[in-house]
C-alpha positions as CSV (number, residue, x, y, z in Angstrom):
1,M,-22.0,-3.6,-15.1
2,S,-22.0,-5.9,-18.1
3,S,-18.2,-6.1,-20.0
4,T,-17.0,-6.8,-23.1
5,A,-13.5,-6.3,-22.7
6,S,-11.0,-8.2,-24.5
7,A,-7.5,-9.5,-23.5
8,V,-4.6,-7.3,-24.0
9,P,-2.1,-9.2,-26.2
10,P,1.2,-10.0,-23.8
11,V,4.3,-8.0,-24.7
12,T,6.8,-10.5,-26.2
13,S,10.0,-8.4,-26.6
14,Y,11.2,-5.2,-25.1
15,P,13.1,-2.1,-27.1
16,F,15.9,-1.8,-24.5
17,E,19.5,-2.6,-25.7
18,N,21.2,-2.4,-22.2
19,I,19.6,-4.4,-19.6
20,I,21.2,-4.7,-16.2
21,A,21.1,-8.6,-15.6
22,T,23.4,-9.5,-12.7
23,R,23.9,-8.2,-9.3
24,D,27.8,-7.3,-10.1
25,A,26.7,-5.3,-13.0
26,L,24.0,-3.1,-10.9
27,R,26.7,-2.6,-8.4
28,E,29.2,-1.7,-11.0
29,L,27.1,1.0,-12.2
30,M,25.4,2.2,-9.1
31,G,28.0,1.4,-6.3
32,V,27.4,0.2,-2.7
33,A,25.6,1.4,0.1
34,S,27.0,3.7,2.7
35,Q,27.8,2.2,6.1
36,G,25.1,4.4,7.9
37,A,22.3,3.3,5.2
38,I,23.3,-0.2,6.7
39,D,23.5,0.4,10.1
40,K,20.2,2.4,10.2
41,E,18.3,-1.0,10.0
42,I,17.1,-2.7,13.1
43,A,14.8,-5.6,13.8
44,Y,12.5,-4.3,15.9
45,I,9.8,-1.1,16.6
46,D,11.8,1.2,18.3
47,P,10.5,4.3,20.3
48,H,10.9,6.5,16.6
49,A,9.2,3.9,14.5
50,R,6.1,3.6,17.1
51,N,5.9,7.1,17.2
52,F,5.8,7.6,13.4
53,I,3.2,4.7,13.1
54,E,1.1,6.2,15.6
55,H,1.3,9.6,13.6
56,S,0.8,7.7,10.2
57,P,-3.0,7.6,8.8
58,F,-1.5,6.0,5.5
59,V,0.6,2.9,4.7
60,C,0.8,0.9,1.5
61,I,1.2,-2.9,1.8
62,A,3.4,-5.2,-0.6
63,T,2.7,-8.7,-1.0
64,S,3.2,-11.4,-3.4
65,D,2.1,-14.9,-4.2
66,D,4.0,-18.1,-4.4
67,Q,4.7,-17.4,-8.2
68,G,6.4,-14.0,-7.6
69,R,3.1,-11.9,-8.7
70,V,3.2,-8.9,-6.9
71,D,0.3,-6.6,-5.2
72,V,0.6,-3.2,-3.4
73,S,-2.3,-2.1,-1.4
74,P,-3.0,1.5,0.0
75,K,-4.7,1.6,3.4
76,G,-5.7,4.7,5.3
77,D,-7.7,5.4,8.4
78,P,-7.3,8.1,11.1
79,A,-3.5,8.3,12.4
80,G,-2.5,5.4,14.5
81,F,-4.9,2.9,12.8
82,V,-2.1,0.4,12.8
83,K,-1.9,-0.9,16.2
84,V,2.0,-1.5,17.8
85,L,1.4,-4.4,20.0
86,N,4.9,-4.8,21.0
87,E,8.2,-4.4,19.6
88,Q,8.0,-7.3,17.1
89,T,4.3,-7.2,16.2
90,L,1.8,-4.9,14.1
91,L,-2.1,-5.4,13.5
92,I,-3.5,-3.7,10.7
93,P,-7.4,-3.6,10.7
94,E,-9.3,-4.4,7.1
95,R,-12.0,-1.9,6.3
96,P,-14.8,-2.6,3.8
97,G,-13.3,-2.6,0.0
98,N,-14.0,-4.4,-3.0
99,R,-13.2,-7.9,-1.8
100,R,-10.9,-8.7,-4.5
101,L,-8.5,-9.7,-1.5
102,D,-5.5,-10.3,-3.7
103,G,-2.9,-9.0,-0.7
104,F,-5.0,-11.5,1.7
105,E,-4.7,-14.3,-0.9
106,N,-1.1,-13.9,-1.6
107,L,-0.3,-13.9,2.2
108,L,-2.1,-17.3,2.7
109,A,0.6,-18.6,-0.3
110,N,3.2,-16.4,1.0
111,P,3.5,-14.8,4.5
112,R,6.5,-11.9,3.6
113,I,5.1,-8.6,3.8
114,G,6.5,-5.0,3.0
115,L,5.0,-2.0,4.4
116,L,5.8,1.9,3.8
117,F,4.2,4.3,6.5
118,F,3.6,8.0,5.5
119,V,2.9,11.1,7.6
120,P,1.5,14.1,6.0
121,G,3.9,16.7,5.7
122,R,7.1,14.7,6.7
123,D,9.2,13.9,3.6
124,E,10.8,10.9,5.6
125,T,8.9,7.6,5.4
126,L,9.1,4.5,7.5
127,R,9.8,0.7,5.9
128,V,8.3,-2.4,7.8
129,N,9.3,-5.6,6.5
130,G,8.2,-8.9,8.1
131,K,5.7,-11.9,8.0
132,A,2.0,-11.8,8.3
133,M,-0.9,-13.7,9.4
134,L,-4.7,-13.2,8.7
135,I,-6.3,-13.1,12.2
136,A,-10.2,-12.7,13.6
137,D,-9.6,-12.6,17.2
138,P,-12.6,-10.8,18.6
139,A,-10.9,-9.1,21.6
140,L,-8.0,-7.8,19.5
141,L,-10.5,-6.8,16.5
142,E,-12.9,-5.0,19.1
143,T,-9.7,-2.6,19.9
144,M,-9.9,-1.7,16.4
145,T,-13.6,-0.4,16.2
146,W,-14.4,3.0,14.5
147,R,-17.6,4.5,14.0
148,N,-19.1,1.8,16.0
149,K,-17.8,-1.0,13.5
150,V,-15.6,-3.9,14.3
151,P,-13.4,-5.2,11.5
152,S,-13.8,-8.6,10.4
153,I,-10.2,-9.5,9.9
154,A,-6.7,-8.0,10.5
155,T,-3.3,-8.6,9.5
156,A,-0.8,-9.3,12.2
157,V,3.0,-8.6,11.1
158,E,6.0,-10.0,13.0
159,V,8.3,-7.6,12.2
160,D,12.1,-8.4,11.2
161,E,13.4,-5.4,9.3
162,V,12.6,-1.4,10.1
163,F,14.3,1.6,8.5
164,F,13.6,4.9,7.8
165,H,13.8,6.4,4.1
166,C,15.4,9.9,3.6
167,G,13.4,12.5,2.0
168,K,14.4,12.5,-1.3
169,A,11.6,11.1,-3.3
170,F,9.3,13.5,-1.5
171,I,11.3,16.5,-2.0
172,R,11.8,15.7,-5.7
173,S,8.3,14.9,-6.0
174,K,7.3,18.2,-4.0
175,L,4.1,15.7,-2.6
176,W,3.2,17.8,0.3
177,K,3.3,21.2,-1.8
178,P,-0.3,21.9,-3.2
179,E,1.3,25.1,-5.1
180,E,3.4,22.7,-7.1
181,W,1.0,20.1,-8.0
182,G,-0.2,21.5,-11.1
183,D,-3.4,21.0,-13.1
184,V,-5.0,17.7,-12.8
185,S,-8.2,18.3,-14.5
186,D,-7.4,16.3,-17.9
187,I,-7.3,13.0,-15.6
188,A,-10.7,11.4,-16.2
189,T,-13.2,10.6,-13.2
190,F,-12.9,7.3,-11.6
191,G,-16.4,6.7,-13.1
192,K,-15.0,7.2,-17.0
193,I,-12.0,5.5,-16.2
194,L,-14.2,2.2,-15.1
195,L,-16.5,2.7,-18.0
196,D,-13.7,2.7,-20.1
197,Q,-11.7,0.1,-18.8
198,T,-14.5,-2.4,-18.4
199,K,-16.4,-1.4,-21.7
200,A,-19.4,-1.6,-19.8
201,T,-22.5,-0.9,-21.7
202,D,-25.5,-0.6,-19.3
203,T,-24.3,2.3,-17.4
204,T,-22.9,5.8,-17.7
205,A,-19.8,7.4,-16.3
206,E,-21.9,9.6,-14.4
207,Q,-24.0,7.0,-12.7
208,I,-21.1,5.6,-11.8
209,D,-19.5,8.5,-10.4
210,C,-22.8,9.2,-8.4
211,Y,-22.5,5.3,-7.0
212,L,-19.2,6.0,-5.9
213,E,-20.0,9.2,-4.1
214,D,-22.9,7.7,-2.4
215,A,-20.5,4.3,-1.5
216,Y,-17.7,6.4,-0.3
217,K,-20.5,8.2,2.2
218,K,-22.1,4.9,3.3
219,T,-19.8,2.4,3.1
220,L,-16.4,3.5,4.4
221,Y,-17.0,1.5,7.5
């Protein structure tokens, strides 16, 4: 697709009157964490965390580069696709994507990584933080084969913080309750969104949607 998109001018000011700019001001407003919220953090994958990861088909991965620019990427596969090698090490296979590789390039500059695991139907989530590296060890990659496709790369995570989040966010959002989702028919198709954002002139939204539907069928792995 050809593109004629123009740059959006940066925001130079904000219409806010009360900005929280210090830790003391934040704590004065919000209070301090309970001892239980502090004590629940551990530095390794215990049996409960392992079991949750083994049931999780979806994880969000947060990284940042050496300038502090942040990326969050969703990763999904059959439950248990993130491998627990031991109490300190996780392995996340990479499947075919758009080749932007934003998160991977971030890790080359800054190895810190944050993971948030979801299990459908469970309101709690599991947070894992640590340091990561990109690996291409054939023997390990072979263990993550799916549909006869071996990933070409994986992210190895050295774990140093593990804790469960309570379910308040999911209860408030009613994320697992289809009857509460509401009407989403006014959200444009992905093809229409891409067409409008890229300003492409050599295709149509319908053609992009057809291409994506075919790609989803043929190039997931």
